C-alpha positions as CSV (number, residue, x, y, z in Angstrom):
1,M,-32.1,14.4,0.8
2,E,-31.9,12.7,-2.7
3,N,-29.5,15.3,-3.9
4,N,-27.3,15.5,-0.8
5,V,-24.0,13.6,-0.6
6,G,-22.5,11.9,2.4
7,F,-18.8,11.3,2.9
8,I,-17.4,9.0,5.6
9,G,-13.7,9.0,6.3
10,I,-12.1,12.5,6.1
11,G,-8.5,11.2,6.3
12,A,-5.5,12.1,4.1
13,M,-7.0,10.8,0.9
14,G,-10.7,11.2,1.9
15,F,-10.2,14.9,2.7
16,E,-9.0,15.5,-0.9
17,M,-11.8,13.4,-2.5
18,A,-14.4,15.1,-0.4
19,M,-13.0,18.5,-1.3
20,N,-13.5,17.8,-5.0
21,V,-17.1,16.6,-4.4
22,R,-18.0,19.7,-2.4
23,K,-16.4,22.0,-5.0
24,K,-18.3,20.3,-7.9
25,L,-21.6,19.5,-6.2
26,P,-24.2,22.3,-6.8
27,K,-24.1,24.8,-4.0
28,A,-27.8,24.2,-3.2
29,Y,-27.0,20.5,-2.2
30,A,-25.6,19.7,1.2
31,M,-22.7,17.4,2.2
32,Y,-22.9,15.4,5.4
33,I,-19.5,14.2,6.6
34,Y,-18.3,11.9,9.3
35,D,-15.0,10.8,10.7
36,I,-14.0,9.3,14.1
37,H,-11.4,12.0,14.3
38,E,-13.9,14.9,14.5
39,P,-11.3,17.7,14.1
40,A,-10.8,16.7,10.5
41,C,-14.5,17.3,9.9
42,Y,-14.3,20.8,11.5
43,R,-11.2,21.6,9.4
44,F,-13.0,20.5,6.2
45,K,-16.2,22.5,7.1
46,E,-14.1,25.6,7.8
47,Q,-12.2,25.4,4.5
48,F,-15.1,24.7,2.1
49,E,-18.5,25.6,3.5
50,A,-18.4,29.4,2.9
51,D,-17.4,29.2,-0.7
52,F,-18.9,26.0,-2.0
53,G,-22.1,25.1,0.0
54,A,-23.4,23.6,3.2
55,V,-21.2,21.0,5.1
56,H,-22.9,19.3,8.1
57,I,-20.9,17.3,10.5
58,A,-22.7,14.0,11.3
59,S,-22.6,12.2,14.6
60,S,-22.6,8.7,13.0
61,P,-22.8,6.9,9.7
62,K,-26.5,6.5,10.5
63,H,-26.9,10.2,10.7
64,V,-25.1,10.6,7.3
65,A,-27.5,8.0,5.7
66,E,-30.6,9.7,7.2
67,N,-29.7,12.8,5.2
68,A,-28.0,11.6,2.0
69,H,-29.0,9.0,-0.6
70,T,-25.4,8.9,-2.0
71,I,-22.6,8.1,0.3
72,I,-18.8,7.8,-0.4
73,S,-16.6,6.1,2.2
74,I,-12.9,5.5,2.5
75,V,-11.5,4.0,5.8
76,P,-8.4,2.0,6.8
77,S,-9.9,-1.5,7.2
78,G,-12.5,-4.0,6.4
79,V,-13.6,-4.2,10.0
80,Q,-14.4,-0.5,9.9
81,V,-16.3,-0.9,6.6
82,R,-18.5,-3.5,8.2
83,E,-19.1,-1.4,11.2
84,I,-19.9,1.7,9.1
85,Y,-22.5,0.0,7.0
86,L,-23.9,-2.8,9.0
87,D,-23.9,-1.7,12.7
88,S,-27.5,-2.1,13.8
89,Q,-27.4,1.0,16.0
90,H,-25.1,3.5,14.4
91,G,-24.4,2.2,10.9
92,V,-25.9,3.0,7.6
93,A,-28.2,0.0,7.9
94,A,-29.8,1.6,11.0
95,A,-31.1,4.4,8.8
96,K,-33.5,2.2,7.0
97,S,-36.9,3.9,6.7
98,S,-40.4,2.6,6.0
99,D,-40.2,3.8,2.4
100,S,-38.9,0.7,0.6
101,E,-38.6,2.5,-2.8
102,S,-36.5,5.3,-1.2
103,N,-34.3,2.8,0.5
104,A,-33.7,0.9,-2.8
105,E,-32.4,4.1,-4.4
106,R,-29.5,4.4,-2.1
107,L,-25.9,4.3,-3.6
108,Y,-22.7,3.6,-1.7
109,V,-19.3,4.2,-3.3
110,E,-16.8,2.5,-1.1
111,S,-13.2,3.4,-1.9
112,S,-11.2,1.7,0.8
113,T,-8.5,-0.8,0.0
114,I,-9.8,-3.8,2.0
115,D,-10.3,-7.5,1.6
116,I,-12.6,-8.7,-1.2
117,E,-14.7,-10.9,1.0
118,T,-15.8,-7.9,3.2
119,A,-16.9,-6.0,0.1
120,K,-18.9,-9.0,-1.2
121,Y,-20.5,-9.5,2.3
122,V,-21.5,-5.9,2.9
123,S,-22.8,-5.5,-0.7
124,E,-25.0,-8.7,-0.2
125,Q,-26.3,-7.6,3.2
126,L,-27.3,-4.2,2.1
127,Y,-29.0,-5.5,-1.0
128,E,-30.9,-8.2,0.9
129,M,-32.1,-5.5,3.3
130,G,-33.4,-3.5,0.4
131,M,-30.9,-0.7,1.2
132,G,-29.6,0.0,-2.3
133,Y,-26.4,-0.6,-4.1
134,Y,-22.9,-0.9,-2.6
135,V,-20.0,-0.5,-5.2
136,D,-16.4,-1.2,-4.2
137,A,-14.6,1.6,-6.1
138,P,-10.9,1.9,-5.0
139,G,-8.9,4.6,-6.6
140,G,-5.3,5.8,-6.7
141,V,-3.6,8.0,-4.1
142,P,-1.5,10.5,-6.1
143,A,-4.4,11.9,-8.2
144,A,-6.8,12.5,-5.3
145,T,-6.0,16.2,-4.9
146,K,-6.3,17.0,-8.6
147,G,-9.6,15.2,-8.9
148,D,-8.0,12.9,-11.5
149,L,-8.5,9.6,-9.8
150,S,-8.9,6.4,-11.7
151,F,-11.6,4.1,-10.3
152,M,-11.9,0.3,-10.5
153,M,-15.6,-0.4,-10.0
154,G,-17.1,-3.6,-8.6
155,A,-20.1,-3.1,-10.8
156,P,-21.2,-4.0,-14.3
157,K,-21.1,-1.5,-17.1
158,P,-24.0,1.0,-17.0
159,S,-27.3,-0.8,-17.8
160,K,-29.8,0.2,-20.4
161,P,-33.4,0.9,-19.4
162,S,-34.6,-2.4,-20.8
163,E,-32.1,-4.2,-18.5
164,R,-33.4,-2.7,-15.2
165,T,-34.1,-5.0,-12.3
166,N,-36.1,-4.4,-9.2
167,G,-33.8,-3.2,-6.4
168,T,-35.5,-5.5,-3.8
169,E,-35.7,-8.8,-5.7
170,S,-33.3,-11.6,-4.9
171,T,-30.8,-11.8,-7.8
172,P,-27.5,-13.7,-7.7
173,L,-24.7,-11.3,-6.8
174,N,-22.8,-11.7,-10.1
175,D,-26.0,-11.1,-12.2
176,R,-27.2,-7.8,-10.7
177,Q,-27.6,-4.8,-12.9
178,I,-27.6,-1.3,-11.3
179,P,-30.7,0.6,-12.4
180,P,-30.0,3.3,-15.0
181,E,-30.8,6.3,-12.7
182,I,-28.5,5.0,-10.0
183,S,-25.9,4.1,-12.5
184,A,-26.1,7.7,-13.8
185,R,-25.6,8.9,-10.2
186,L,-22.6,6.6,-9.9
187,Q,-21.0,8.1,-13.0
188,Q,-21.6,11.6,-11.9
189,I,-20.2,11.2,-8.4
190,T,-17.0,9.5,-9.6
191,A,-16.6,12.2,-12.2
192,F,-16.5,14.7,-9.3
193,M,-13.4,12.9,-8.0
194,G,-11.8,11.4,-11.1
195,D,-11.2,11.2,-14.8
196,V,-14.1,9.6,-16.6
197,S,-11.7,8.1,-19.1
198,K,-10.1,6.1,-16.2
199,V,-13.3,4.6,-14.8
200,F,-13.2,0.8,-15.2
201,Y,-16.3,-1.4,-14.7
202,C,-14.9,-4.7,-13.5
203,G,-18.1,-6.7,-13.0
204,A,-19.5,-8.2,-9.8
205,P,-19.1,-6.8,-6.2
206,G,-15.5,-7.3,-5.1
207,S,-14.1,-7.2,-8.6
208,G,-13.0,-3.5,-8.3
209,L,-10.9,-4.5,-5.3
210,A,-9.6,-7.6,-7.1
211,A,-8.3,-5.3,-9.9
212,K,-6.8,-2.8,-7.4
213,L,-5.0,-5.5,-5.4
214,A,-3.6,-7.0,-8.6
215,N,-2.2,-3.7,-9.6
216,N,-0.9,-2.8,-6.2
217,Y,0.8,-6.2,-5.9
218,I,2.8,-5.3,-8.9
219,S,3.6,-1.7,-8.0
220,C,4.5,-2.5,-4.4
221,T,6.7,-5.5,-5.1
222,I,8.4,-3.8,-8.1
223,C,9.2,-0.9,-5.8
224,L,11.4,-3.3,-3.8
225,A,12.9,-4.8,-6.9
226,N,13.8,-1.3,-8.1
227,A,15.4,-0.5,-4.8
228,E,17.4,-3.7,-4.7
229,A,18.5,-3.3,-8.4
230,M,19.6,0.3,-8.0
231,A,21.4,-0.4,-4.7
232,L,23.2,-3.4,-6.4
233,G,24.4,-1.4,-9.4
234,I,25.5,1.6,-7.4
235,K,27.4,-0.5,-4.8
236,L,29.2,-2.3,-7.7
237,G,30.4,1.0,-9.0
238,V,27.9,2.2,-11.6
239,D,26.9,5.9,-11.5
240,K,23.3,6.2,-10.4
241,N,22.3,8.4,-13.3
242,T,23.9,6.1,-15.8
243,L,22.3,3.0,-14.2
244,F,18.9,4.7,-14.3
245,E,19.3,5.6,-18.0
246,I,20.3,2.1,-18.9
247,I,17.3,0.5,-17.2
248,E,15.0,3.1,-18.7
249,K,16.1,2.1,-22.2
250,S,16.2,-1.6,-21.5
251,T,13.9,-4.5,-20.5
252,G,13.9,-3.4,-16.8
253,Q,12.0,-0.2,-17.6
254,N,8.9,0.3,-15.5
255,F,6.4,3.0,-14.4
256,M,7.5,2.9,-10.8
257,L,11.2,3.5,-11.6
258,H,10.4,6.2,-14.1
259,H,8.2,8.2,-11.6
260,V,9.3,6.9,-8.2
261,C,13.0,6.2,-8.6
262,P,14.1,5.3,-5.0
263,V,17.5,6.9,-5.3
264,P,17.7,10.6,-4.4
265,G,18.8,13.0,-7.1
266,V,17.9,11.0,-10.1
267,V,14.3,11.9,-10.9
268,P,13.7,15.5,-9.6
269,T,10.0,15.0,-9.0
270,A,10.3,11.6,-7.3
271,P,9.7,11.4,-3.5
272,S,13.3,10.3,-3.0
273,S,14.6,13.6,-4.4
274,N,12.3,15.6,-2.1
275,G,13.1,14.0,1.3
276,Y,10.9,11.0,0.5
277,R,7.9,13.2,0.9
278,L,4.7,11.2,1.3
279,G,3.2,9.6,-1.7
280,F,2.3,6.1,-0.4
281,K,3.1,5.5,3.2
282,A,6.0,3.0,3.8
283,Q,4.0,1.2,6.5
284,M,1.1,0.6,4.1
285,L,3.2,-1.5,1.7
286,S,2.6,-4.5,4.0
287,K,-1.1,-4.0,4.1
288,D,-1.7,-3.9,0.4
289,V,0.7,-6.8,-0.5
290,R,-0.7,-8.9,2.3
291,L,-4.3,-8.3,1.1
292,A,-3.2,-9.4,-2.4
293,A,-1.3,-12.4,-1.2
294,D,-4.2,-13.6,0.9
295,A,-6.5,-13.1,-2.1
296,A,-4.1,-15.2,-4.2
297,R,-4.1,-18.0,-1.7
298,S,-7.9,-18.0,-1.6
299,V,-8.0,-19.0,-5.3
300,G,-5.2,-21.5,-5.1
301,L,-2.2,-19.3,-6.1
302,Q,1.1,-19.1,-4.2
303,P,2.2,-15.5,-4.0
304,T,5.9,-16.2,-3.8
305,I,7.1,-12.7,-4.8
306,G,4.6,-11.2,-2.4
307,D,5.7,-13.4,0.5
308,A,9.3,-12.4,-0.1
309,A,8.5,-8.7,-0.2
310,L,6.5,-9.0,3.0
311,S,9.5,-10.2,4.9
312,V,11.1,-6.8,4.1
313,F,8.0,-4.6,4.3
314,D,6.9,-5.9,7.7
315,R,10.2,-4.8,9.2
316,L,10.2,-1.5,7.3
317,G,6.7,-0.7,8.7
318,M,7.9,-1.2,12.3
319,D,10.9,1.1,11.9
320,E,10.0,4.5,13.2
321,R,12.7,6.2,11.2
322,Y,10.8,5.6,8.0
323,R,7.2,5.9,9.3
324,D,5.0,8.2,7.1
325,K,7.7,8.5,4.5
326,D,7.1,7.4,0.9
327,G,7.4,3.7,0.4
328,S,10.4,4.1,-1.9
329,I,12.4,4.8,1.2
330,V,12.7,1.0,1.4
331,Y,15.9,1.8,-0.7
332,K,17.4,3.4,2.5
333,F,16.1,0.6,4.7
334,I,17.9,-2.1,2.7
335,G,21.2,-0.2,2.8
336,G,21.1,1.8,-0.5
337,T,23.5,4.7,-0.9
338,E,23.4,7.9,-2.8
């Protein structure tokens, strides 16, 4: 059980992350997977069990936790995260055994993009139950398949043996160190899914999500700024390739325009040049910007750019013509031409 790995949430990104775990996990160790959409679990088992090792389909998060000390999860909402971990009948917490030492050695790597307060709450509840360590560890979508994810960890930098704390003692949330052996497991499991040079330890529970939301606030809103700027220049008569080159060599240059130019036929590898094939779902723009905007308000900041972007993204997300297309299709939504 100590060496088995659980994975909850076999969706679009979770499937790819779980694939890399199963491929890199020693064949002698089993994976226990769970998703409310059971066919995804059967598809995963069929694709990877024969070549890479045992894959067991669990009936609940509790079933996963009864068979694995390390669990990774990625689901759409904070409500689901609370249910997965804290439900008294079917959640991870329901798998608590009479072995307090074994319970304290549990590790949860939670990669959903959710509200910060939920991450803090679930981490606190599991810790107070003596049920181990919950780390919010959101990553980035495009690199999931390649196993090249970056991770922003709501955890302190790996502790030294002399800094070890008892997993069951009451320690303020911001001051907790993860024991060295659990920290080593955290490093190993994230290395299965990502690039070790792109793992960032952000501090207390919730800080990984804070970093992810800050980054996504920029990338989502600048996606809209790029779309409006390109549409403006083109409608005023500037050739699309000339305009792109000018911005690339001027102060407006940015990562999103370079890689995700919203105008078809400018950047060959961009979603826009490939039928707006999915990179980041258009309907998810609202979710991430709203989470960031709400977090900003919670600390006394007014998210003026975010609020303006939401007035567009909310309408985009309800338009079935653009559903499940890459978010850069906002260019078409606002009336951009080729």
